[in-house]
C-alpha positions as CSV (number, residue, x, y, z in Angstrom):
1,X,40.4,132.0,82.9
2,X,42.5,135.1,82.7
3,X,41.1,137.9,80.6
4,X,43.5,139.4,77.9
5,X,43.6,142.7,79.8
6,X,44.4,141.0,83.1
7,X,47.1,139.0,81.5
8,X,48.7,142.2,80.0
9,X,48.8,143.9,83.4
10,X,50.2,140.8,85.0
11,X,52.9,140.4,82.2
12,X,53.9,144.1,82.4
13,X,54.3,143.8,86.2
14,X,56.4,140.7,85.8
15,X,58.6,142.5,83.3
16,X,59.1,145.5,85.4
17,X,60.1,143.6,88.6
18,X,62.1,140.9,86.7
19,X,60.8,138.0,88.8
20,X,57.7,136.0,89.3
21,X,56.8,132.8,91.1
22,X,54.7,131.2,93.7
23,X,54.8,128.8,96.7
24,X,53.2,125.4,95.8
25,X,51.8,124.5,99.3
26,X,50.7,121.0,98.2
27,X,54.2,120.0,97.1
28,X,56.4,122.3,99.2
29,X,58.1,123.9,96.2
30,X,58.9,127.4,95.1
31,X,58.4,127.9,91.4
32,X,60.3,131.0,90.2
33,X,61.3,132.9,87.1
34,X,64.1,135.5,87.4
35,X,64.8,137.9,84.5
36,X,68.2,139.3,83.5
37,X,67.5,142.7,85.0
38,X,66.6,141.4,88.5
39,X,68.3,143.0,91.5
40,X,69.8,140.7,94.1
41,X,68.0,142.3,97.0
42,X,64.7,141.9,95.2
43,X,65.3,138.3,94.4
44,X,66.2,137.7,98.1
45,X,63.0,139.3,99.2
46,X,61.0,137.3,96.7
47,X,62.4,134.0,97.8
48,X,62.0,134.9,101.5
49,X,58.4,135.9,100.8
50,X,57.6,132.6,99.1
51,X,59.5,130.5,101.7
52,X,57.5,132.2,104.4
53,X,54.3,130.8,102.9
54,X,55.8,127.3,103.0
55,X,57.2,127.4,106.6
56,X,55.3,130.1,108.5
57,X,51.8,130.0,107.3
58,X,51.2,126.5,108.4
59,X,52.8,126.7,111.8
60,X,51.6,130.1,113.0
61,X,51.1,130.0,116.8
62,X,52.4,126.4,117.1
63,X,56.0,127.2,118.0
64,X,57.9,129.2,120.6
65,X,59.3,132.6,119.7
66,X,62.8,131.0,119.6
67,X,61.7,128.3,117.2
68,X,60.0,130.8,114.9
69,X,63.1,132.9,114.9
70,X,65.2,130.0,113.9
71,X,62.8,129.4,111.0
72,X,63.1,133.0,109.9
73,X,66.9,132.6,110.1
74,X,66.7,129.5,107.8
75,X,64.4,131.4,105.4
76,X,66.9,134.3,105.3
77,X,69.9,132.0,104.7
78,X,68.1,129.9,102.1
79,X,66.8,133.0,100.2
80,X,70.3,134.4,100.0
81,X,71.7,131.1,98.8
82,X,69.1,130.7,96.2
83,X,69.4,134.3,95.0
84,X,73.2,134.0,94.6
85,X,72.8,130.7,92.8
86,X,70.2,132.0,90.3
87,X,72.0,135.3,89.6
88,X,75.4,133.6,89.2
89,X,73.8,131.1,86.8
90,X,72.1,134.0,84.8
91,X,75.5,135.8,84.6
92,X,77.2,132.7,83.4
93,X,74.6,132.2,80.7
94,X,75.0,135.8,79.5
95,X,78.8,135.2,79.3
96,X,78.5,131.9,77.5
97,X,79.9,129.8,80.2
98,X,78.7,127.6,83.1
């Protein structure tokens, strides 16, 4: 149970960084909220961080360096793609079009 003071600190941090989310390891999903003031580089970093939990945490030490590098490449590509999609959708919502 989150105390009121803890919730306030969490909410202020979320409002300042303009994104929040987590990797759902059981269902292999990333749940995300991105605010209107989020910067593209921050959103890319956020998605890369969460995707790393899904793809790298479970395979640590099980793959060759080349295979691990390929997964990091996938994470980078997917993070950029998701960030572009989210920020494009948010811009369209602000402009009243989709």
